[in-house]
C-alpha positions in Angstrom: 66.5 96.9 5.7 64.7 94.6 8.1 64.5 95.6 11.8 63.9 93.3 14.7 63.1 93.9 18.4 65.0 91.1 20.3 62.3 91.4 23.0 59.7 90.2 20.5 61.9 87.4 19.1 62.2 83.9 20.5 65.5 82.9 22.0 66.1 80.8 18.9 65.4 83.7 16.5 68.0 85.8 18.3 70.4 82.9 18.3 70.0 82.6 14.5 70.6 86.3 13.9 73.7 86.3 16.1 75.3 83.1 14.9 74.5 83.9 11.2 76.0 87.4 11.3 78.8 87.4 13.8 81.1 85.2 11.6 83.5 83.6 11.5 83.8 82.8 15.2 87.0 81.2 16.7 86.4 78.0 18.5 87.7 77.2 22.0 88.1 73.6 22.9 88.0 73.6 26.7 89.1 70.9 29.1 88.1 71.2 32.7 88.3 68.9 35.8 85.5 67.7 37.9 85.9 67.3 41.7 85.7 63.5 41.2 88.6 63.6 38.7 86.5 63.3 35.5 87.9 65.3 32.6 85.3 67.3 30.8 85.9 68.5 27.2 83.7 70.6 25.0 84.0 73.2 22.1 82.6 76.7 22.4 82.4 79.4 19.7 81.4 82.3 22.0 85.1 82.8 22.6 87.7 85.6 22.1 90.7 87.6 23.5 90.0 89.9 26.4 93.4 91.4 27.1 97.1 90.9 26.3 98.4 92.7 29.4 97.8 90.5 31.3 96.9 87.8 28.7 93.3 86.9 29.2 90.6 85.3 27.2 86.8 84.7 27.5 84.6 81.8 27.0 80.8 82.2 27.2 78.9 79.0 28.2 75.2 79.0 27.5 73.0 77.3 30.1 70.6 74.6 29.1 67.1 75.2 30.4 68.6 77.4 33.1 71.0 74.6 34.3 74.7 75.4 34.5 76.8 73.2 32.2 79.6 70.9 33.4 82.3 73.1 31.9 81.2 76.2 33.7 80.6 74.4 37.0 84.0 72.7 37.0 85.9 75.9 36.1 84.1 77.8 38.9 84.9 75.0 41.4 88.5 74.2 40.4 89.4 77.7 39.1 91.5 76.2 36.3 91.0 75.2 32.6 92.8 74.7 29.3 91.7 76.3 26.0 92.8 74.8 22.7 92.6 76.3 19.2 90.5 74.1 16.9 92.2 73.4 13.5 91.6 71.4 10.4 93.6 68.5 11.8 91.6 68.0 15.0 88.1 69.5 14.3 86.5 66.1 13.5 87.6 64.5 16.8 86.8 67.7 18.8 83.3 67.8 17.3 82.6 64.4 18.9 82.9 66.0 22.3 79.9 68.2 21.7 77.7 65.2 22.7 75.7 65.4 25.9 76.9 62.8 28.4 76.2 62.0 32.1 78.3 64.0 34.5 80.5 61.0 35.4 81.5 60.3 31.8 84.3 62.1 29.9 83.6 63.2 26.3 87.2 62.4 25.5 86.3 58.7 25.7 84.4 59.2 22.5 87.5 60.4 20.7 91.1 59.4 19.8 92.5 62.5 21.4 95.4 62.2 23.8 95.7 63.8 27.2 98.9 65.7 28.1 99.8 67.1 31.5 99.8 70.8 32.0 102.8 72.6 33.6 101.2 75.3 35.8 97.7 73.8 36.6 96.2 70.4 37.4 93.8 70.3 34.4 95.4 68.4 31.5 95.2 69.5 27.8 95.2 67.5 24.6 98.3 66.7 22.6 96.7 67.0 19.2 96.2 70.8 19.5 98.8 73.0 17.9 98.0 75.7 20.5 96.8 75.5 24.0 96.5 78.0 26.9 96.7 77.0 30.5 94.3 79.3 32.4 93.3 80.2 35.9 89.8 81.7 36.4 90.0 85.5 36.7 86.3 86.1 36.9 83.0 84.4 36.4 79.9 86.4 35.6 76.3 85.2 35.6 74.3 86.9 32.8 70.6 86.8 32.1 67.4 88.5 31.5 65.7 89.6 34.7 65.9 86.9 37.4 66.8 84.2 34.9 70.5 83.3 34.5 71.1 82.0 31.0 74.9 82.4 30.5 78.1 81.9 32.4 80.8 84.3 31.1 84.3 82.9 32.2 87.4 85.1 31.9 90.6 83.2 32.2 94.1 84.5 32.8 96.7 82.6 30.7 99.5 81.3 32.9 101.3 79.2 30.1 101.3 79.2 26.3 102.0 76.0 24.4 102.7 76.5 20.7 103.7 73.8 18.2 107.3 74.7 17.0 106.2 74.2 13.3 103.8 77.1 13.4 106.0 79.5 15.4 108.2 81.7 13.2 110.3 84.6 14.6 107.9 85.3 17.4 104.8 85.1 15.2 102.2 82.4 14.4 102.1 81.2 10.8 98.3 81.1 10.2 98.7 78.9 7.1 100.4 76.2 9.2 98.0 76.6 12.2 95.0 76.0 9.9 92.5 77.3 12.5 88.8 76.7 11.7 85.9 78.8 12.8 82.2 78.4 13.3 79.5 79.8 11.1 75.8 79.1 11.5 74.2 75.7 11.9 76.6 72.8 11.2 78.9 74.9 9.0 82.5 75.7 9.6 85.1 77.8 7.7 88.7 77.5 7.0 91.1 80.5 6.8 90.3 82.1 3.4 91.9 84.6 1.1 93.7 87.4 3.0 94.0 91.1 2.3 95.9 93.8 4.2 95.0 97.4 5.1 97.4 99.8 6.8 95.9 101.4 9.9 95.8 105.2 9.9 98.4 107.0 12.0 
C-alpha cells in the first residue's frame, strides 16, 4: 500500500487524493444574496448533513488564492442561503453556474433556471430543484494551515424544507424519482446506482 505525507504533497496532490477517494459526494447548489441584491449561485460538493435535531447541514467553500468566494461572503453578511439537491434533470443547467463571473453579475443569467421566492428568508431558490432547504447561518468557521485561511465552513440551520410531491411517499423520499447526482473526481459525475441493504446490528 502506498503512503503519503500530506505535508510533503502539493495542495493539488491532496485535492486529487481526497476527491478521487471520498466518493460519491452529494452536491449542494447554493443560492445567496449580495448586499446590492445580486443573486449568487454555485455548486459545491464539500457538502453533507450535520444534524437532524435541529436539522442542519454544512457547505465547505474553498478560497481561491486566499480570497473568500462570493457565496461564503454573502452568507456571512446576510446570514441566509438556500441549498438545492442537484439531480439528473437540472445538473447541466447548474453546472453552468460554476463559471467565474464579476461580483455584480449573477451566474443564473447563464442558465434557464427560474427563481422562486422563499417562505422564511429573503434569499430566493430555484424552481427546477425537486428539493430545496431554506437555511439561516448557524456558524461560520475559518479553516486553514497556520496563518493562512483556505476554507470557509458554513453550517446552516434549515428553517423550511421544500420537497416535490412526486418524490414524497408516506413521509419518505423516493430516491429513484429524486434522481440525485453526485460528484466524483475531475469532470465526472455519478447517478444513483445498484442498491443493496444491510441490517444494522442491535
